[in-house]
GUMIDREN-122953 format. One record per residue (C-alpha): residue in one letter; chain; x, y, z. Coordinates in steps of 0.02 Angstrom, whole numbers. Last residue first. Layout:
+------+------+--------+--------+--------+
: code : unit :      x :      y :      z :
+------+------+--------+--------+--------+
:    A :    A :      X :      Y :      Z :
...
+------+------+--------+--------+--------+
This chain:
+------+------+--------+--------+--------+
: code : unit :      x :      y :      z :
+------+------+--------+--------+--------+
:    P :    A :  -1425 :    -98 :   -956 :
:    S :    A :  -1432 :     25 :   -810 :
:    R :    A :  -1270 :    120 :   -803 :
:    L :    A :  -1175 :    159 :   -643 :
:    I :    A :  -1060 :    307 :   -660 :
:    I :    A :   -901 :    282 :   -560 :
:    E :    A :   -797 :    435 :   -514 :
:    T :    A :   -630 :    369 :   -455 :
:    I :    A :   -513 :    477 :   -352 :
:    E :    A :   -339 :    430 :   -408 :
:    A :    A :   -155 :    429 :   -365 :
:    R :    A :    -49 :    394 :   -518 :
:    S :    A :     64 :    248 :   -559 :
:    G :    A :    229 :    217 :   -649 :
:    L :    A :    324 :    308 :   -513 :
:    R :    A :    230 :    387 :   -367 :
:    M :    A :    321 :    447 :   -211 :
:    P :    A :    282 :    498 :    -32 :
:    I :    A :    339 :    326 :     34 :
:    G :    A :    224 :    285 :    179 :
:    Y :    A :     77 :    210 :     84 :
:    Y :    A :      8 :    322 :    -51 :
:    M :    A :   -140 :    436 :    -87 :
:    T :    A :   -305 :    396 :   -173 :
:    G :    A :   -257 :    219 :   -221 :
:    P :    A :   -235 :    131 :   -387 :
:    S :    A :   -420 :     85 :   -378 :
:    V :    A :   -470 :    -88 :   -436 :
:    Y :    A :   -635 :   -105 :   -528 :
:    V :    A :   -712 :   -277 :   -551 :
:    F :    A :   -856 :   -307 :   -671 :
:    T :    A :   -985 :   -446 :   -684 :
:    N :    A :  -1123 :   -477 :   -811 :
:    Q :    A :  -1047 :   -580 :   -951 :
:    G :    A :   -898 :   -662 :   -869 :
:    V :    A :   -770 :   -559 :   -776 :
:    Q :    A :   -746 :   -386 :   -848 :
:    Y :    A :   -599 :   -288 :   -778 :
:    L :    A :   -583 :   -101 :   -745 :
:    G :    A :   -427 :    -17 :   -675 :
:    V :    A :   -280 :    -86 :   -578 :
:    F :    A :   -204 :   -256 :   -541 :
:    F :    A :   -336 :   -393 :   -539 :
:    P :    A :   -276 :   -568 :   -495 :
:    N :    A :   -144 :   -490 :   -382 :
:    L :    A :     32 :   -550 :   -345 :
:    L :    A :    104 :   -531 :   -520 :
:    Y :    A :     49 :   -351 :   -544 :
:    A :    A :    104 :   -299 :   -370 :
:    G :    A :    275 :   -375 :   -401 :
:    A :    A :    294 :   -286 :   -569 :
:    N :    A :    241 :   -118 :   -498 :
:    L :    A :    370 :   -128 :   -357 :
:    P :    A :    507 :    -67 :   -476 :
:    F :    A :    446 :     72 :   -491 :
:    I :    A :    333 :    154 :   -366 :
:    Q :    A :    148 :    144 :   -319 :
:    G :    A :    123 :    -35 :   -385 :
:    G :    A :    -47 :     17 :   -453 :
:    H :    A :    -83 :     55 :   -270 :
:    T :    A :   -123 :   -132 :   -257 :
:    H :    A :   -242 :   -120 :   -108 :
:    G :    A :   -399 :    -58 :   -196 :
:    S :    A :   -566 :   -144 :   -229 :
:    L :    A :   -741 :   -115 :   -297 :
:    I :    A :   -839 :   -269 :   -350 :
:    L :    A :   -985 :   -260 :   -472 :
:    N :    A :  -1121 :   -380 :   -526 :
:    I :    A :  -1109 :   -519 :   -396 :
:    D :    A :  -1200 :   -670 :   -471 :
:    P :    A :  -1037 :   -770 :   -472 :
:    R :    A :  -1054 :   -795 :   -284 :
:    E :    A :   -923 :   -916 :   -216 :
:    Q :    A :   -794 :   -900 :   -355 :
:    L :    A :   -839 :   -717 :   -372 :
:    A :    A :   -802 :   -685 :   -188 :
:    W :    A :   -634 :   -775 :   -199 :
:    K :    A :   -580 :   -665 :   -344 :
:    A :    A :   -636 :   -506 :   -255 :
:    A :    A :   -542 :   -562 :   -100 :
:    I :    A :   -386 :   -580 :   -209 :
:    P :    A :   -419 :   -403 :   -270 :
:    Q :    A :   -400 :   -340 :    -91 :
:    H :    A :   -514 :   -210 :     -9 :
:    A :    A :   -684 :   -289 :    -42 :
:    L :    A :   -838 :   -181 :    -72 :
:    L :    A :   -976 :   -278 :   -160 :
:    V :    A :  -1113 :   -215 :   -276 :
:    I :    A :  -1262 :   -331 :   -303 :
:    A :    A :  -1403 :   -295 :   -426 :
:    H :    A :  -1571 :   -368 :   -377 :
:    E :    A :  -1653 :   -534 :   -418 :
:    S :    A :  -1486 :   -618 :   -384 :
:    S :    A :  -1527 :   -611 :   -199 :
:    C :    A :  -1447 :   -503 :    -64 :
:    G :    A :  -1532 :   -550 :    100 :
:    R :    A :  -1370 :   -612 :    179 :
:    L :    A :  -1232 :   -550 :     65 :
:    A :    A :  -1110 :   -499 :    203 :
:    K :    A :  -1149 :   -653 :    308 :
:    K :    A :  -1115 :   -770 :    163 :
:    L :    A :   -960 :   -671 :    114 :
:    D :    A :   -875 :   -686 :    283 :
:    M :    A :   -702 :   -608 :    271 :
:    G :    A :   -629 :   -596 :    445 :
:    H :    A :   -668 :   -508 :    608 :
:    G :    A :   -735 :   -554 :    780 :
:    S :    A :   -561 :   -580 :    853 :
:    Y :    A :   -417 :   -538 :    737 :
:    H :    A :   -333 :   -704 :    702 :
:    L :    A :   -197 :   -607 :    609 :
:    V :    A :   -216 :   -711 :    451 :
:    D :    A :   -406 :   -704 :    463 :
:    A :    A :   -405 :   -514 :    484 :
:    E :    A :   -290 :   -506 :    333 :
:    I :    A :   -439 :   -557 :    225 :
:    D :    A :   -513 :   -383 :    240 :
:    D :    A :   -688 :   -375 :    311 :
:    V :    A :   -828 :   -384 :    183 :
:    G :    A :   -946 :   -251 :    115 :
:    A :    A :  -1116 :   -256 :     33 :
:    L :    A :  -1219 :   -134 :    -70 :
:    C :    A :  -1382 :   -216 :   -128 :
:    F :    A :  -1485 :   -128 :   -259 :
:    W :    A :  -1647 :    -34 :   -249 :
:    D :    A :  -1809 :     10 :   -338 :
:    S :    A :  -1972 :      3 :   -239 :
:    T :    A :  -1937 :    172 :   -157 :
:    S :    A :  -1941 :    256 :   -327 :
:    K :    A :  -1853 :    416 :   -382 :
:    P :    A :  -1720 :    428 :   -246 :
:    S :    A :  -1679 :    245 :   -283 :
:    V :    A :  -1646 :    142 :   -128 :
:    I :    A :  -1474 :     78 :    -83 :
:    K :    A :  -1510 :    -73 :     25 :
:    V :    A :  -1373 :   -105 :    151 :
:    N :    A :  -1253 :   -248 :    175 :
:    E :    A :  -1149 :   -336 :    307 :
:    N :    A :   -980 :   -415 :    335 :
:    H :    A :   -930 :   -260 :    437 :
:    L :    A :   -995 :   -123 :    322 :
:    P :    A :   -937 :     33 :    412 :
:    Q :    A :  -1058 :    179 :    398 :
:    I :    A :   -986 :    354 :    385 :
:    N :    A :  -1091 :    484 :    475 :
:    F :    A :   -937 :    567 :    552 :
:    S :    A :   -973 :    493 :    724 :
:    K :    A :   -991 :    325 :    635 :
:    L :    A :   -812 :    344 :    574 :
:    L :    A :   -748 :    365 :    751 :
:    E :    A :   -845 :    216 :    815 :
:    F :    A :   -782 :    104 :    675 :
:    W :    A :   -603 :    165 :    703 :
:    N :    A :   -617 :    123 :    888 :
:    S :    A :   -672 :    -53 :    844 :
:    V :    A :   -533 :    -72 :    716 :
:    D :    A :   -387 :    -29 :    830 :
:    S :    A :   -262 :   -169 :    797 :
:    T :    A :   -164 :    -43 :    690 :
:    Y :    A :   -110 :   -188 :    578 :
:    Y :    A :   -293 :   -233 :    563 :
:    E :    A :   -335 :    -65 :    484 :
:    H :    A :   -184 :    -92 :    372 :
:    N :    A :   -261 :   -246 :    291 :
:    G :    A :   -411 :   -148 :    230 :
:    T :    A :   -576 :   -123 :    317 :
:    V :    A :   -738 :    -73 :    232 :
:    F :    A :   -818 :    100 :    230 :
:    Y :    A :   -980 :    180 :    173 :
:    T :    A :  -1042 :    357 :    140 :
:    G :    A :  -1228 :    381 :    114 :
:    L :    A :  -1365 :    401 :    -14 :
:    P :    A :  -1361 :    593 :     -7 :
:    S :    A :  -1169 :    604 :     -7 :
:    D :    A :  -1122 :    727 :    130 :
:    L :    A :   -935 :    712 :    162 :
:    E :    A :   -890 :    855 :    280 :
:    G :    A :   -860 :    738 :    429 :
:    L :    A :   -715 :    663 :    332 :
:    P :    A :   -622 :    826 :    363 :
:    E :    A :   -603 :    773 :    547 :
:    V :    A :   -484 :    628 :    513 :
:    A :    A :   -324 :    725 :    548 :
:    P :    A :   -386 :    774 :    722 :
:    R :    A :   -417 :    589 :    763 :
:    I :    A :   -238 :    532 :    730 :
:    I :    A :   -187 :    472 :    901 :
:    K :    A :   -359 :    415 :    960 :
:    A :    A :   -397 :    318 :    801 :
:    E :    A :   -235 :    218 :    805 :
:    A :    A :   -122 :    235 :    655 :
:    D :    A :    -98 :    170 :    478 :
:    S :    A :   -259 :    243 :    411 :
:    L :    A :   -389 :    233 :    273 :
:    D :    A :   -324 :     66 :    216 :
:    G :    A :   -494 :      9 :    157 :
:    V :    A :   -625 :     27 :     21 :
:    I :    A :   -694 :    201 :     55 :
:    V :    A :   -863 :    223 :    -31 :
:    T :    A :   -955 :    383 :    -73 :
:    I :    A :  -1134 :    377 :   -139 :
:    D :    A :  -1239 :    501 :   -238 :
:    P :    A :  -1081 :    594 :   -284 :
:    K :    A :  -1071 :    784 :   -300 :
:    L :    A :   -902 :    788 :   -392 :
:    A :    A :   -853 :    948 :   -301 :
:    K :    A :   -882 :    859 :   -136 :
:    V :    A :   -753 :    728 :   -182 :
:    M :    A :   -622 :    859 :   -227 :
:    R :    A :   -650 :    951 :    -63 :
:    V :    A :   -637 :    787 :     33 :
:    I :    A :   -472 :    745 :    -52 :
:    M :    A :   -399 :    916 :    -10 :
:    A :    A :   -453 :    896 :    172 :
:    L :    A :   -365 :    727 :    175 :
:    K :    A :   -205 :    806 :    110 :
:    T :    A :   -207 :    942 :    243 :
:    K :    A :   -254 :    822 :    383 :
:    G :    A :   -105 :    708 :    365 :
:    V :    A :    -12 :    588 :    252 :
:    T :    A :    172 :    548 :    283 :
:    P :    A :    175 :    464 :    455 :
:    G :    A :     -8 :    414 :    459 :
:    L :    A :   -165 :    429 :    356 :
:    H :    A :   -152 :    290 :    229 :
:    I :    A :   -270 :    352 :     92 :
:    D :    A :   -281 :    178 :     20 :
:    S :    A :   -449 :    189 :    -67 :
:    L :    A :   -582 :    312 :   -120 :
:    L :    A :   -723 :    274 :   -242 :
:    V :    A :   -854 :    402 :   -289 :
:    V :    A :  -1019 :    325 :   -344 :
:    K :    A :  -1134 :    419 :   -464 :
:    L :    A :  -1303 :    348 :   -514 :
:    N :    A :  -1318 :    369 :   -702 :
:    N :    A :  -1465 :    247 :   -712 :
:    M :    A :  -1547 :    225 :   -542 :
:    T :    A :  -1726 :    241 :   -606 :
:    S :    A :  -1682 :    110 :   -737 :
:    P :    A :  -1657 :    -16 :   -597 :
:    L :    A :  -1485 :   -101 :   -596 :
:    K :    A :  -1515 :   -280 :   -653 :
:    H :    A :  -1341 :   -296 :   -731 :
:    V :    A :  -1229 :   -149 :   -692 :
:    P :    A :  -1149 :    -62 :   -841 :
:    I :    A :   -993 :     33 :   -785 :
:    E :    A :   -947 :    210 :   -838 :
:    V :    A :   -779 :    270 :   -773 :
:    S :    A :   -723 :    446 :   -729 :
:    N :    A :   -546 :    462 :   -665 :
:    V :    A :   -511 :    614 :   -557 :
:    T :    A :   -323 :    635 :   -537 :
:    P :    A :   -251 :    641 :   -363 :
:    P :    A :   -177 :    810 :   -315 :
:    Q :    A :      8 :    826 :   -361 :
:    S :    A :    141 :    795 :   -228 :
:    A :    A :    152 :    612 :   -279 :
:    N :    A :    213 :    655 :   -454 :
:    L :    A :    343 :    778 :   -389 :
:    L :    A :    410 :    653 :   -264 :
:    G :    A :    422 :    517 :   -397 :
:    V :    A :    513 :    631 :   -519 :
:    V :    A :    638 :    681 :   -383 :
:    T :    A :    664 :    499 :   -334 :
:    L :    A :    681 :    449 :   -517 :
:    V :    A :    822 :    573 :   -546 :
:    V :    A :    915 :    530 :   -385 :
:    T :    A :    900 :    343 :   -416 :
:    L :    A :    964 :    359 :   -595 :
:    L :    A :   1115 :    457 :   -533 :
:    V :    A :   1150 :    331 :   -394 :
:    A :    A :   1140 :    182 :   -512 :
:    L :    A :   1255 :    267 :   -639 :
:    V :    A :   1385 :    303 :   -506 :
:    P :    A :   1368 :    127 :   -434 :
:    K :    A :   1401 :     45 :   -605 :
:    L :    A :   1533 :    165 :   -669 :
:    A :    A :   1661 :    117 :   -536 :
:    T :    A :   1660 :    -66 :   -586 :
:    R :    A :   1659 :    -17 :   -770 :
:    N :    A :   1814 :     91 :   -745 :
:    K :    A :   1903 :    -49 :   -654 :
:    N :    A :   1864 :   -171 :   -794 :
:    G :    A :   1933 :    -54 :   -928 :
:    T :    A :   2022 :   -196 :  -1015 :
:    A :    A :   1986 :   -362 :   -932 :
:    A :    A :   1868 :   -420 :  -1068 :
:    K :    A :   1997 :   -377 :  -1199 :
:    A :    A :   2128 :   -480 :  -1109 :
:    G :    A :   2023 :   -635 :  -1115 :
:    R :    A :   1903 :   -698 :   -982 :
:    G :    A :   1751 :   -717 :  -1092 :
:    A :    A :   1652 :   -578 :  -1175 :
:    L :    A :   1486 :   -666 :  -1155 :
:    F :    A :   1512 :   -712 :   -972 :
:    K :    A :   1587 :   -543 :   -931 :
:    Y :    A :   1441 :   -454 :  -1015 :
:    A :    A :   1315 :   -561 :   -920 :
:    Q :    A :   1402 :   -518 :   -757 :
:    E :    A :   1397 :   -333 :   -798 :
:    V :    A :   1213 :   -342 :   -845 :
:    S :    A :   1176 :   -430 :   -681 :
:    G :    A :   1270 :   -296 :   -585 :
:    L :    A :   1175 :   -161 :   -678 :
:    T :    A :   1011 :   -243 :   -629 :
:    F :    A :   1060 :   -273 :   -447 :
:    L :    A :   1128 :    -97 :   -423 :
:    F :    A :    977 :    -28 :   -513 :
:    F :    A :    852 :   -120 :   -404 :
:    I :    A :    943 :    -82 :   -242 :
:    L :    A :    944 :    103 :   -289 :
:    I :    A :    756 :    105 :   -324 :
:    I :    A :    715 :     22 :   -158 :
:    Y :    A :    833 :    139 :    -63 :
:    A :    A :    758 :    292 :   -150 :
:    G :    A :    588 :    242 :    -82 :
:    L :    A :    659 :    212 :     92 :
:    C :    A :    751 :    379 :     83 :
:    T :    A :    586 :    465 :     46 :
:    Y :    A :    511 :    370 :    193 :
:    A :    A :    643 :    437 :    311 :
:    A :    A :    634 :    616 :    245 :
:    L :    A :    444 :    622 :    260 :
:    S :    A :    452 :    547 :    435 :
:    F :    A :    586 :    671 :    489 :
:    F :    A :    484 :    817 :    422 :
:    Y :    A :    340 :    767 :    535 :
:    P :    A :    175 :    731 :    450 :
:    E :    A :     19 :    827 :    503 :
:    E :    A :   -110 :    778 :    633 :
:    A :    A :     17 :    664 :    717 :
:    V :    A :    114 :    502 :    697 :
:    L :    A :    297 :    495 :    746 :
:    F :    A :    331 :    359 :    876 :
:    L :    A :    270 :    188 :    824 :
:    L :    A :    232 :    219 :    640 :
:    T :    A :    398 :    314 :    632 :
:    F :    A :    485 :    148 :    668 :
:    F :    A :    466 :     87 :    489 :
:    S :    A :    558 :    238 :    421 :
:    S :    A :    712 :    212 :    533 :
:    H :    A :    795 :     93 :    409 :
:    A :    A :    784 :    219 :    266 :
:    L :    A :    848 :    358 :    379 :
:    A :    A :    999 :    254 :    433 :
:    L :    A :   1037 :    207 :    253 :
:    F :    A :   1037 :    387 :    195 :
:    M :    A :   1137 :    443 :    347 :
:    L :    A :   1271 :    313 :    309 :
:    V :    A :   1274 :    360 :    125 :
:    A :    A :   1292 :    546 :    169 :
:    I :    A :   1430 :    511 :    297 :
:    K :    A :   1526 :    409 :    169 :
:    W :    A :   1505 :    548 :     41 :
:    L :    A :   1568 :    678 :    164 :
:    V :    A :   1724 :    573 :    193 :
:    F :    A :   1743 :    557 :      4 :
:    C :    A :   1733 :    746 :    -13 :
:    F :    A :   1872 :    767 :    116 :
:    S :    A :   1990 :    667 :      6 :
:    T :    A :   2080 :    508 :     59 :
:    A :    A :   1973 :    392 :    -45 :
:    A :    A :   1992 :    498 :   -202 :
:    S :    A :   2152 :    407 :   -254 :
:    S :    A :   2054 :    245 :   -269 :
:    R :    A :   2071 :     98 :   -149 :
:    T :    A :   1919 :    147 :    -45 :
:    F :    A :   1810 :    171 :   -201 :
:    T :    A :   1722 :      2 :   -205 :
:    T :    A :   1698 :     10 :    -15 :
:    V :    A :   1585 :    163 :    -30 :
:    T :    A :   1447 :    149 :   -161 :
:    S :    A :   1446 :    -37 :   -199 :
:    R :    A :   1502 :   -100 :    -28 :
:    W :    A :   1382 :     15 :     62 :
:    V :    A :   1236 :    -28 :    -52 :
:    H :    A :   1270 :   -215 :    -33 :
:    L :    A :   1273 :   -200 :    156 :
:    S :    A :   1111 :   -102 :    147 :
:    G :    A :   1029 :   -239 :     46 :
:    M :    A :   1068 :   -371 :    176 :
:    L :    A :   1012 :   -253 :    315 :
:    M :    A :    846 :   -224 :    227 :
:    L :    A :    785 :   -397 :    276 :
:    T :    A :    832 :   -365 :    457 :
:    N :    A :    747 :   -197 :    449 :
:    A :    A :    583 :   -262 :    379 :
:    F :    A :    575 :   -397 :    512 :
:    L :    A :    614 :   -273 :    650 :
:    A :    A :    476 :   -155 :    594 :
:    M :    A :    351 :   -298 :    578 :
:    Q :    A :    398 :   -365 :    750 :
:    L :    A :    379 :   -194 :    829 :
:    R :    A :    207 :   -171 :    752 :
:    L :    A :    148 :   -342 :    809 :
:    L :    A :    218 :   -320 :    984 :
:    W :    A :    136 :   -150 :   1001 :
:    R :    A :    -36 :   -217 :    957 :
:    R :    A :    -18 :   -373 :   1063 :
:    T :    A :     33 :   -271 :   1214 :
:    R :    A :   -118 :   -156 :   1194 :
:    F :    A :   -243 :   -298 :   1175 :
:    D :    A :   -184 :   -405 :   1320 :
:    L :    A :    -80 :   -558 :   1279 :
:    K :    A :   -141 :   -737 :   1301 :
:    E :    A :   -265 :   -744 :   1156 :
:    A :    A :   -142 :   -690 :   1022 :
:    L :    A :      4 :   -784 :   1100 :
:    Y :    A :    -12 :   -949 :   1007 :
:    S :    A :    -43 :   -917 :    823 :
:    R :    A :     -4 :   -733 :    796 :
:    S :    A :    136 :   -731 :    926 :
:    L :    A :    216 :   -885 :    850 :
:    M :    A :    201 :   -822 :    672 :
:    M :    A :    283 :   -658 :    719 :
:    S :    A :    418 :   -748 :    820 :
:    F :    A :    456 :   -855 :    667 :
:    F :    A :    473 :   -698 :    560 :
:    V :    A :    591 :   -621 :    688 :
:    V :    A :    699 :   -779 :    689 :
:    G :    A :    700 :   -788 :    499 :
:    A :    A :    752 :   -607 :    485 :
:    A :    A :    894 :   -639 :    609 :
:    V :    A :    951 :   -790 :    505 :
:    A :    A :    952 :   -682 :    348 :
:    A :    A :   1050 :   -547 :    438 :
:    K :    A :   1177 :   -677 :    495 :
:    A :    A :   1191 :   -741 :    316 :
:    E :    A :   1227 :   -563 :    255 :
:    I :    A :   1357 :   -544 :    394 :
:    P :    A :   1456 :   -693 :    333 :
:    L :    A :   1441 :   -846 :    448 :
:    Q :    A :   1590 :   -884 :    561 :
:    K :    A :   1504 :   -820 :    718 :
:    F :    A :   1353 :   -934 :    685 :
:    S :    A :   1467 :  -1086 :    687 :
:    I :    A :   1515 :  -1183 :    530 :
:    M :    A :   1514 :  -1372 :    552 :
+------+------+--------+--------+--------+
């Protein structure tokens, strides 16, 4: 029987990832009620950072072997430039691995340069892993098709060296493009949506949808102030924030949140939790902070949005907690659609705020009379090649979907980004939704 010491390092990393994952499940299931709030919060964040790093270790070993070890037998291996290259690759990998720990130690009113550099390296790391894997697969397919003859062997060394060089070049180009795209202000996307049973006096009501701002290591007060200015310029009747506003505790990042106090939509500004609010384990403090800025959290509850033209005309605006609260056993929280829609009958239009598209799907299975659901979470994949995974994992990916005859779901691609300050194959968005009365 092979001992742990005899296992290859990739297998050891996989075992370590499994151990961390098991400890996460154990602490969620059995230790949640036994640990005090602060300890539980730090333990969860530390476990998530360690889990991500142990998984990344397998990829990092592949990156090192592909970009460094491959060239150790070449004539360039003894040059000073190669020494610099090894240092650069090592620093790149170290920064990528450190990105997850910035949530614990480097969150402030504005992002630290280290955090921006670390998350940029993480984004480049994901792209590089993809191209190394893809080019390696193409190489293996070529070898299989070409056979093992002399012709197939000709130029093999050159092809082996070409693969990492090409992968690095593509990664550098796409990283620069992604950084430039994310540095632009979010686009304003105007969408008209017919809402069944919406009173005629509320025709053309304007709702501005924000999602996935992710205040934290790489998004700070300056970007939030820009978003608020753009929202105010649209003059919405209602503003809604459908989760993942922040990745940090309310007390730590409070100065960065202050621009939200300038939102002044006449029919109110509303908020529902996303999964990242529960990762901070600070939801109650976030609710109190948002209330101080005149933003009303919808904690499995609803409000009547009354027409400015007729007090007898209204529709029901409801919000549910994010489904991650159930997974984390977050006390007093969890998606409760019955509670959220209490008093909302099919005689009036129903608009639901639910952070994750999977929650939107579940809500429609239980209450098909919901007319419109506004979600986020997917980021439109945010960066290539994550787009494909986000598309496959969510019943609604991005944009407007019609479900049945009288129901629509709109999924925002996110107003900013999570961690990695890059956008590839997606665009940050502020959504201007015009409600139409049929």
